[in-house]
C-alpha positions as CSV (number, residue, x, y, z in Angstrom):
1,M,135.4,111.6,81.4
2,Q,136.5,109.0,83.9
3,N,136.1,109.5,87.6
4,D,137.2,106.4,89.6
5,P,136.2,106.2,93.3
6,V,139.0,107.1,95.7
7,S,139.6,105.5,99.0
8,K,137.4,107.1,101.7
9,E,136.8,106.7,105.4
10,L,133.3,106.7,107.0
11,S,134.5,109.5,109.3
12,N,135.2,111.7,106.3
13,I,131.8,111.5,104.5
14,P,128.3,112.8,105.5
15,I,125.5,110.6,106.7
16,S,121.8,111.3,106.0
17,V,118.4,109.8,106.7
18,L,115.6,108.5,104.4
19,D,112.3,108.5,106.1
20,L,109.1,107.1,104.6
21,A,107.0,108.3,107.5
22,T,106.5,104.7,108.3
23,I,103.1,103.9,109.9
24,V,103.7,101.6,112.9
25,E,101.2,98.9,114.1
26,G,99.4,100.4,117.0
27,D,99.6,104.1,115.9
28,K,96.4,106.0,116.9
29,G,96.5,108.0,113.8
30,V,98.7,109.3,111.0
31,A,99.5,112.5,113.0
32,E,101.4,110.3,115.4
33,T,103.6,109.1,112.4
34,F,104.3,112.7,111.4
35,K,105.2,113.7,114.9
36,R,107.6,110.8,115.1
37,S,109.3,112.0,111.9
38,L,109.8,115.4,113.3
39,I,111.3,114.0,116.5
40,M,113.7,111.9,114.5
41,A,114.6,114.8,112.2
42,R,115.5,117.0,115.3
43,F,117.5,114.1,116.8
44,A,119.4,113.5,113.5
45,E,120.1,117.3,113.3
46,S,121.5,117.3,116.9
47,L,123.8,114.4,115.9
48,G,125.2,116.2,112.9
49,F,123.4,114.3,110.1
50,N,123.5,116.1,106.7
51,R,120.0,115.5,105.2
52,Y,116.6,114.2,106.1
53,W,114.6,113.1,103.1
54,F,111.1,111.8,102.5
55,A,110.1,109.4,99.6
56,E,106.9,109.7,97.6
57,H,104.8,106.6,97.6
58,H,101.0,106.1,97.3
59,N,98.4,103.6,98.3
60,M,100.6,101.9,100.8
61,E,99.3,101.2,104.3
62,S,102.8,101.4,105.8
63,V,103.8,104.7,104.2
64,A,102.5,108.2,105.1
65,S,104.8,110.4,103.0
66,S,102.6,110.6,99.9
67,A,102.1,114.4,100.2
68,T,105.9,114.8,100.3
69,P,106.3,118.6,99.9
70,V,103.8,119.2,102.8
71,L,105.7,116.9,105.1
72,I,109.0,118.5,104.0
73,G,107.6,121.9,105.1
74,Y,106.5,120.5,108.4
75,V,109.9,119.0,109.3
76,A,111.9,121.9,107.9
77,G,109.8,124.3,110.0
78,G,110.5,122.2,113.1
79,T,114.3,122.1,112.5
80,S,117.0,124.7,112.0
81,S,120.0,123.4,110.1
82,I,119.6,120.0,108.6
83,R,118.8,119.9,104.9
84,V,115.3,118.5,104.3
85,G,114.1,117.2,100.9
86,S,112.6,114.5,98.7
87,G,114.0,111.1,98.0
88,G,112.2,111.6,95.8
89,I,109.4,113.3,94.0
90,M,108.1,111.0,91.3
91,L,108.1,113.5,88.5
92,P,105.8,111.5,86.1
93,N,103.0,112.0,88.7
94,H,103.2,115.8,88.6
95,A,103.4,118.8,86.2
96,P,107.0,120.3,86.4
97,L,105.5,123.7,87.1
98,V,103.6,122.5,90.2
99,V,106.8,120.9,91.6
100,A,108.8,124.1,90.9
101,E,106.2,126.2,92.7
102,Q,106.1,123.8,95.7
103,F,109.8,123.7,96.1
104,G,110.3,127.3,95.3
105,T,107.9,128.0,98.2
106,L,109.8,125.7,100.5
107,E,113.1,127.3,99.5
108,A,111.7,130.8,100.2
109,L,110.6,129.7,103.7
110,Y,113.7,127.7,104.6
111,P,116.6,129.2,102.6
112,H,119.5,126.9,101.6
113,R,118.0,123.9,103.4
114,I,115.8,122.3,100.7
115,D,116.8,119.5,98.3
116,L,114.7,118.3,95.4
117,G,115.4,114.7,94.5
118,I,113.3,113.4,91.6
119,G,112.7,110.0,90.1
120,R,110.9,108.6,87.1
121,A,108.9,105.8,88.7
122,P,105.3,106.3,89.7
123,G,105.9,105.2,93.3
124,T,102.8,103.1,93.3
125,D,100.7,100.6,91.2
126,Q,99.2,101.3,87.8
127,I,95.6,101.7,89.2
128,T,96.8,104.4,91.6
129,S,98.9,106.0,88.9
130,K,95.7,106.5,86.9
131,A,94.1,108.0,90.0
132,L,97.0,110.4,90.2
133,R,96.2,111.5,86.6
134,R,99.5,110.1,85.4
135,K,99.7,109.7,81.6
136,M,100.2,105.9,81.2
137,A,101.4,105.9,77.6
138,A,104.4,108.2,78.2
139,D,107.1,108.9,75.6
140,I,110.6,107.9,76.4
141,N,111.7,111.5,76.2
142,D,109.1,112.8,78.6
143,F,111.2,112.4,81.8
144,P,114.4,114.2,80.6
145,N,112.3,116.9,79.0
146,D,110.3,117.3,82.2
147,V,113.5,117.5,84.3
148,A,114.9,120.2,82.0
149,E,111.5,122.1,82.2
150,L,111.5,121.8,86.0
151,M,115.1,123.1,86.3
152,G,114.3,125.9,83.9
153,Y,111.5,127.1,86.3
154,L,113.9,127.0,89.2
155,G,116.7,128.8,87.4
156,P,117.4,132.5,86.6
157,K,114.6,134.9,85.8
158,N,113.8,134.8,82.1
159,P,111.8,137.9,81.0
160,A,110.9,136.2,77.7
161,A,109.4,133.1,79.4
162,A,105.6,132.9,78.9
163,V,105.3,130.8,82.1
164,K,107.2,131.6,85.3
165,A,107.2,129.7,88.6
166,M,106.2,132.1,91.2
167,P,107.7,131.3,93.6
168,G,110.4,129.2,92.1
169,Q,112.3,131.2,89.6
170,E,115.8,132.2,90.8
171,S,115.4,129.8,93.8
172,H,118.1,127.4,92.5
173,V,116.9,124.6,94.6
174,P,119.5,121.8,94.2
175,V,118.1,119.0,92.0
176,W,119.2,115.4,92.4
177,L,118.4,112.5,90.1
178,Q,117.5,109.3,91.8
179,G,116.9,105.8,90.6
180,S,117.3,102.0,91.0
181,S,118.6,101.4,87.5
182,T,121.2,102.8,85.1
183,Y,118.7,105.2,83.4
184,S,118.9,108.0,85.9
185,A,122.6,107.5,86.3
186,Q,123.1,108.2,82.6
187,L,120.8,111.2,82.7
188,A,122.5,112.6,85.8
189,A,125.9,112.3,84.2
190,E,124.7,114.0,81.0
191,M,123.1,116.9,82.9
192,G,125.9,117.2,85.5
193,L,123.7,116.6,88.5
194,P,124.2,114.7,91.7
195,F,122.9,111.1,91.7
196,A,121.4,108.9,94.4
197,F,120.8,105.2,94.1
198,A,118.0,103.3,95.9
199,S,120.2,100.3,96.9
200,H,118.1,99.9,100.1
201,F,115.6,97.9,98.0
202,A,117.1,97.5,94.6
203,P,120.7,96.2,94.9
204,D,121.2,94.6,91.5
205,Q,122.4,97.6,89.4
206,L,124.2,99.7,92.0
207,M,127.7,99.2,90.7
208,Y,126.7,99.5,87.1
209,A,124.9,102.7,87.7
210,L,127.8,104.2,89.7
211,N,130.3,103.3,87.0
212,I,128.1,104.8,84.2
213,Y,127.5,107.9,86.2
214,R,131.2,108.5,86.9
215,S,132.5,107.6,83.5
216,H,130.0,109.7,81.6
217,F,129.8,112.7,83.9
218,K,129.9,116.1,82.3
219,P,130.7,119.1,84.5
220,S,127.9,121.7,84.6
221,Q,126.9,124.9,86.3
222,Y,125.5,122.7,89.1
223,L,128.3,120.4,89.7
224,Q,132.0,120.2,88.6
225,Q,132.7,116.6,89.8
226,P,130.3,113.6,90.1
227,Y,128.7,113.3,93.5
228,A,127.0,110.0,94.3
229,M,125.0,108.9,97.2
230,A,123.7,105.4,98.0
231,C,120.8,104.6,100.3
232,V,121.1,101.5,102.5
233,N,119.2,99.9,105.4
234,V,120.9,100.2,108.8
235,I,119.8,98.8,112.1
236,A,122.4,99.2,114.9
237,A,122.1,98.1,118.5
238,D,124.3,97.2,121.5
239,T,124.7,93.7,120.3
240,D,124.4,91.7,117.0
241,A,121.7,89.6,118.5
242,E,119.6,92.6,119.5
243,A,120.0,94.2,116.1
244,K,119.0,90.9,114.4
245,Y,115.9,90.8,116.5
246,L,114.9,94.4,115.7
247,A,115.5,93.7,112.0
248,T,112.6,91.3,111.8
249,S,110.2,94.2,111.7
250,F,111.6,95.5,108.4
251,Q,111.9,92.0,107.1
252,Q,108.2,91.6,107.7
253,L,107.7,95.0,105.9
254,F,109.5,93.8,102.8
255,L,107.8,90.5,103.0
256,G,104.6,92.4,102.6
257,I,106.0,94.0,99.4
258,F,107.1,90.7,98.1
259,R,103.6,89.3,98.7
260,N,101.9,92.5,97.6
261,S,100.1,92.5,100.9
262,R,101.3,95.6,102.8
263,H,100.6,96.4,106.4
264,P,101.9,98.9,109.0
265,L,105.3,98.1,110.5
266,Q,105.0,95.1,112.8
267,P,106.7,94.4,116.2
268,P,109.9,92.3,116.0
269,V,109.7,88.6,116.5
270,D,112.1,86.0,117.8
271,S,112.3,84.2,114.5
272,M,111.0,84.7,110.9
273,D,111.0,80.9,110.2
274,H,107.3,80.5,110.8
275,I,106.4,83.6,108.9
276,W,108.1,83.2,105.5
277,S,108.8,80.3,103.2
278,A,112.3,79.5,101.9
279,R,111.5,81.1,98.6
280,E,110.1,84.3,100.2
281,K,113.1,84.5,102.5
282,A,115.5,84.3,99.5
283,G,113.5,87.0,97.7
284,V,113.4,89.4,100.6
285,M,117.0,88.9,101.6
286,H,118.0,89.6,98.0
287,M,116.1,92.9,98.1
288,L,117.8,93.7,101.4
289,E,121.3,92.8,100.2
290,Y,122.6,96.3,101.2
291,S,121.4,96.1,104.8
292,F,123.8,96.6,107.7
293,T,122.6,95.1,110.9
294,G,124.5,94.5,114.2
295,S,126.5,96.2,116.9
296,I,128.3,99.4,116.1
297,E,131.5,97.4,115.5
298,T,129.8,95.1,113.0
299,V,127.9,97.9,111.2
300,G,131.0,100.0,111.1
301,K,133.1,97.3,109.6
302,N,130.6,96.3,107.0
303,L,129.7,99.9,106.0
304,Q,133.4,100.6,105.5
305,S,133.6,97.6,103.2
306,F,130.6,99.0,101.3
307,L,132.3,102.4,101.0
308,D,135.5,100.8,99.8
309,E,133.5,98.9,97.1
310,T,131.4,101.8,95.9
311,G,133.4,104.9,96.7
312,V,130.2,106.9,97.2
313,D,130.4,110.5,98.5
314,E,127.6,110.2,101.0
315,I,125.5,107.4,102.6
316,M,121.8,107.7,103.3
317,A,120.2,105.3,105.8
318,A,116.7,104.0,106.1
319,S,116.0,102.4,109.5
320,N,112.6,100.8,109.8
321,I,112.6,99.9,113.6
322,Y,109.4,99.4,115.5
323,D,110.4,100.9,118.8
324,M,111.1,104.6,118.8
325,G,113.8,104.3,121.5
326,A,115.6,101.6,119.6
327,R,115.4,103.6,116.4
328,M,116.9,106.6,118.1
329,K,119.7,104.4,119.6
330,S,120.4,103.0,116.2
331,T,120.6,106.5,114.7
332,E,122.9,107.7,117.5
333,L,125.2,104.7,117.0
334,L,125.2,105.2,113.2
335,G,126.0,108.9,113.5
336,S,129.1,108.2,115.6
337,L,130.8,106.6,112.5
338,F,130.5,109.5,110.2
339,E,131.5,113.1,109.6
340,K,129.5,115.6,111.7
341,K,127.8,118.5,110.0
342,Q,128.4,121.8,111.7
343,A,125.3,123.6,112.8
């Protein structure tokens, strides 16, 4: 089944937020990080953003969203209309039944506002994966089988089932498949599920994945037409120069990933030239290919070009900005470009 992207305008598609509960240099404790996420979620909700998702990562000094369902519950409880979910839960780290019970509980507490995005990466290094009790020698079929098992727990009540998710069954929490390669795109197409691509750090296979997803999509009880979302980095400010300055914080963050030396989000600097080598700059800037930095005019123009190229149905933005006021300003500017969700 072929589904080519159609021409869209930013003002006609939803905008959402990806938050890693980023720990900022100078934070007095992780509780400050979580309070900042709640403030941002409430602000995004007031601006008409569609979703507010948290990503599961472990053993990273800059990321506090490791207990993702707990954080989702905290933010969903402090908001009223915005959808809150995972971008995503790394399913190889967890038993499907446990995930179903967690998200079934969230759905019961916050009806019709919870999303369950799942991925197949561990979200960490191999040593931490072992600490998470992840099975290191996994069979290639484990992930699709685990996805099917999870969705079974969230689906209609089955009196014959020996194991039931309580809560979870009949919750019908929307499940998304997420990835940075073509694997999850193929599986999402086969299962008729919405698909989200992590182009904010893994740009290389975005277009391949979208093409595979659309061309192989099979309508299902969950979705009749393919629905694709791409995550990108966005830093908007009053001027291009100010946004470029603010962007040095997340460039330093990704440089830490490149060096495998991770630290809390650092203050912006006037120039990165004395911080990274030419090789490191090239590597980081490649990872950040789908980053949109500048004034609202610059960001709007470049995001529209991205939408023209990809035809995605929704855009999710990650904005690693050191200063809270600047982050809120960036979010406000970004939101002005997109369709507003009605409360």
